[in-house]
C-alpha positions, 0 to 999 in steps of 0.5 A, a space after each residue: 371179631 370174625 363174622 361168625 362171632 359177630 353173628 353169635 353176639 348179635 343173636 345173644 344181644 337180640 335174645 337178651 332184649 327179648 328176655 329182659 322187659 323193655 319197660 319199667 316194673 308196673 307202678 302198682 307192683 312197686 307201690 305194693 312192695 313199697 307199701 309193705 316196707 313202710 308197713 314193716 317200718 310202722 310195726 317196728 316203730 311201735 315195738 317198744 309199746 308192744 314189749 309191754 303189751 299183755 300176752 296174746 291169748 287168742 283175743 287182742 286185749 286192751 285194758 279199757 275202752 277208749 272214749 268215743 271222742 278220742 281222735 287218732 293223731 298217729 298210727 300208734 293212736 289208731 284203734 280198730 274202731 277207726 278203720 273197721 267196717 260195720 256191715 258184716 254178713 254172718 251165718 248161724 250154726 245151722 246154716 247148710 254148707 251149700 247156703 254158706 258156699 253160695 253166700 261167700 261166692 255171691 258176696 265175694 268174701 273169704 270168710 263169715 262169722 258164725 253167730 248164736 241167737 244173741 249175735 255172739 261170735 262162736 266161730 268162723 267159717 272160711 272158703 278153706 273149710 268149704 273146700 276141704 269139705 267138698 274135697 272130702 265129699 268128692 273122695 268119699 263118693 258122697 258128693 251128690 253131683 258136680 259142685 256147680 250142681 250142688 250150688 244150684 239146688 237145695 238139699 238136706 244138710 246131711 247130704 250137702 256137706 253139713 252145717 256151719 256148726 260142723 265146719 267152722 273153726 272155733 273159737 273165733 279170732 276177734 278184736 275189740 273196737 278199742 284194740 290198737 290197730 298195731 296190735 290187731 295187725 300183729 295178730 292178723 300177721 301171726 294168724 295168717 288170716 285175711 280178716 278179723 271180726 270185731 266184737 263188743 265186751 260180751 262177744 257180740 258182733 259189731 264189725 270186721 277189719 281186713 288186713 288191707 284195712 290195717 295196712 292202709 291205716 298204718 301207712 299214710 299216703 303221699 299227700 299226708 306226708 307232703 302236708 306234714 313236710 310243708 306245714 309242720 317242718 317247713 312252716 312251723 319248725 324252720 319258718 320258711 315261706 310257702 314255695 321256698 322249697 318244692 316238695 314232691 312225694 312218691 311212694 314215701 320218697 320225698 324229693 326236696 328242690 330249692 335254694 336254702 341257707 347252708 345251715 337249713 339244709 341238714 336241719 330240713 333233710 333230718 326233720 323230713 327223714 324222721 317223719 313216720 312213713 318216709 322211706 327216703 329223702 332225695 336232696 336236690 337243694 342248692 346251698 346259697 
């Protein structure tokens, strides 16, 4: 290689070092990606149950409410009532456009349920509904001033963009407290909504559940996975004493380190791989 080629190779190497990050991907981003993989695994594992579910009609149906004392032991047992939030800010049908916009901005939420005098959910109004109306006002020349100015003073509903009744989407997509979390997650995914409002049998508002609530409910954290490996697999199934195997879990990947009898190694790795939410098993066991 002559001097010119050497210089070009050096420049190419330098450019490559600048183009490729010298650090590993952000842990938060890796975790979000891995969480989605584990979420899809949880959804897949429940497909047999979903095959016998009732057809979707806009509401996620359940045959009968589960007893209040029922306790969820697996993702399939989880119900919306286990993960929903009961504090919900609702608006009435006659709430003006500007008041809704202020409320959503102040509370940093993407949507609000619209309720009648009996607190029954009759629709949902989202940021997208408000933005569409604001764009319409701006293009038609009806806007009485900059949007920031609109948010700063009260005006008649007819001049400020209408009311919740004229802007909302209806009927609202809702679930019941006893709806399985898996079913609610499917509904949220199909409908591409960020949150679903929870109603009682008469349609009364009782809570709200977000996509993140559903996602985290279906995917156990690393501590819960480790607890099952140590307590259920090692102690109960294999009868091994505590500390005989070092168990570490990171984003669903279980790493096993220690010295075991050759017959126990495959039993242990197979049992751990079968645990819900385990993404991978790293076998660093030494056979004795």
